[in-house]
C-alpha positions in Angstrom: 11.9 22.9 -29.3 14.8 21.7 -27.2 15.0 19.2 -24.4 15.7 21.6 -21.6 19.3 20.5 -21.0 22.0 23.1 -20.9 24.3 23.3 -23.9 27.4 23.9 -21.9 28.8 22.8 -18.6 28.8 19.5 -16.8 26.0 20.0 -14.3 22.2 19.9 -14.7 20.2 22.8 -13.1 18.4 21.8 -10.0 14.6 21.8 -10.0 12.8 24.3 -7.9 11.2 21.6 -5.7 14.6 19.9 -4.9 16.1 21.3 -1.7 19.7 22.5 -2.2 22.2 20.6 -0.1 25.8 21.7 0.5 28.2 19.8 -1.7 30.6 17.3 -0.1 33.6 19.4 -1.1 32.1 22.5 0.4 31.2 20.8 3.7 34.7 19.3 4.1 36.3 22.7 3.2 34.2 24.5 5.8 35.0 22.0 8.5 38.8 22.2 7.8 38.7 26.0 7.6 36.8 26.1 11.0 39.4 23.9 12.6 42.6 25.1 10.9 41.8 28.4 9.3 42.6 29.3 5.7 46.3 30.2 6.0 49.4 28.7 4.5 49.9 26.9 7.9 46.6 25.1 7.4 47.8 23.8 4.1 51.0 22.5 5.7 49.0 20.9 8.5 46.7 19.1 6.0 49.8 17.9 4.2 51.3 16.5 7.4 48.1 14.9 8.6 47.1 13.2 5.3 50.3 12.9 3.2 48.6 14.9 0.4 50.5 17.3 -1.9 50.3 21.1 -1.5 48.1 21.6 -4.5 45.7 18.9 -3.2 45.5 20.5 0.2 44.8 23.9 -1.4 42.0 22.4 -3.5 40.4 20.9 -0.3 40.6 24.2 1.5 39.1 26.0 -1.5 36.3 23.5 -1.8 37.0 22.7 -5.4 37.7 19.1 -4.6 37.4 16.9 -1.6 39.5 14.2 -0.1 38.7 10.7 -1.0 39.7 7.2 0.1 42.7 7.1 2.4 43.0 10.8 2.6 39.5 11.2 3.9 40.1 8.5 6.5 43.3 10.2 7.7 41.5 13.5 7.9 38.6 12.0 9.8 41.0 10.5 12.3 42.6 13.9 13.0 39.6 16.2 12.8 36.4 15.8 14.8 34.8 18.5 12.6 35.5 16.6 9.4 34.3 13.4 11.0 31.1 15.1 12.1 30.5 16.6 8.7 30.8 13.2 7.0 28.4 11.7 9.4 25.9 14.5 8.8 26.2 14.0 5.1 25.5 10.3 5.6 22.4 11.2 7.6 23.9 9.7 10.8 23.6 12.7 13.2 22.2 10.5 15.9 25.5 8.8 16.2 27.0 12.1 17.3 24.5 12.8 20.1 24.7 10.0 22.6 28.5 9.7 22.9 28.8 13.5 23.1 26.2 13.7 25.8 28.0 11.1 27.9 31.3 13.0 27.3 29.7 16.3 28.3 28.3 14.7 31.5 31.7 13.4 32.4 33.3 16.8 31.9 30.6 18.4 34.1 31.3 15.8 36.8 35.1 16.6 36.6 34.5 20.3 36.9 32.2 19.7 39.9 34.9 17.6 41.6 37.5 20.2 40.9 35.4 23.1 42.1 34.4 21.1 45.2 38.0 20.3 46.1 39.2 23.9 45.8 36.8 25.1 48.6 
């Protein structure tokens, strides 16, 4: 009979009832690519921001691995998109809304002042 476990590989198949979530590595890669693109310049920017090696930065962009520890903190400091992705993965989306709303209101007020002073 068999126990239902795969004979090869290092991951178990997901059950049909379990919703699929985007993997940590894929979410970070998507955020970095949205901000920096996928070019060689993006790799150099990642290296500069985090102190990581070229191969490591390439792996992050490809989504095969994700930053951990100090690299993740450095990346979160320099990238709002990565910071937001990590908060979403942690289930902390509410943290993003209130400060963003206040910031958006401030920007609208500044625009109103600028438009009002130009007439």
